C-alpha angles and dihedrals in degrees: 000000000000124000123225090261092055099257117143110234118221125232111233117223118195125192115197121200117196101216091163137322092275099036118059129172124207123190113204116209102186141043113280112238139139090289099048102030093080091061090051091047093051092048092050091047089053092051093046089053089053091057105267111159098169123047128187113195114194108211093172093121094042117104099172137030119183128198094277091056092047088051092055091049093047093047091049092049089052095049091047092050090051088053091050092255137105145227118230122189127205109216122174098162114097088210094056092040091054091045092054091046096047092046094047093238087125086074093056098047129019120250125214137178097226141026090241092056093048093048091047092052090049092050091047092051090047091052091046089054093047090055095046 
């Protein structure tokens, strides 16, 4: 699809892995912008309605996130915190990692270098809460 200003819009592909009812992993296969963020938001909303409390979002193939994408991630982190859960992001791009650190978003959601590390952090937090 081409926009009026001639930009080619990306199709967003999302892979969802059912780790458990409470832990879900989403792999994003496109940049997150005003065009694609609504698909991500709808997918997250569906998972939250199914009972997910912990989300891992793999951004390993994402090169750019605009303000609408950040809004989706921040809103998701807030909702999950209110449910006693957490949002963990997998970021392998030095550019995105630096962006999340500079803007302070790394204090709102945890950043990890691999899906396994992010899932492990979520499982650890879930176990910690179960004991408390």
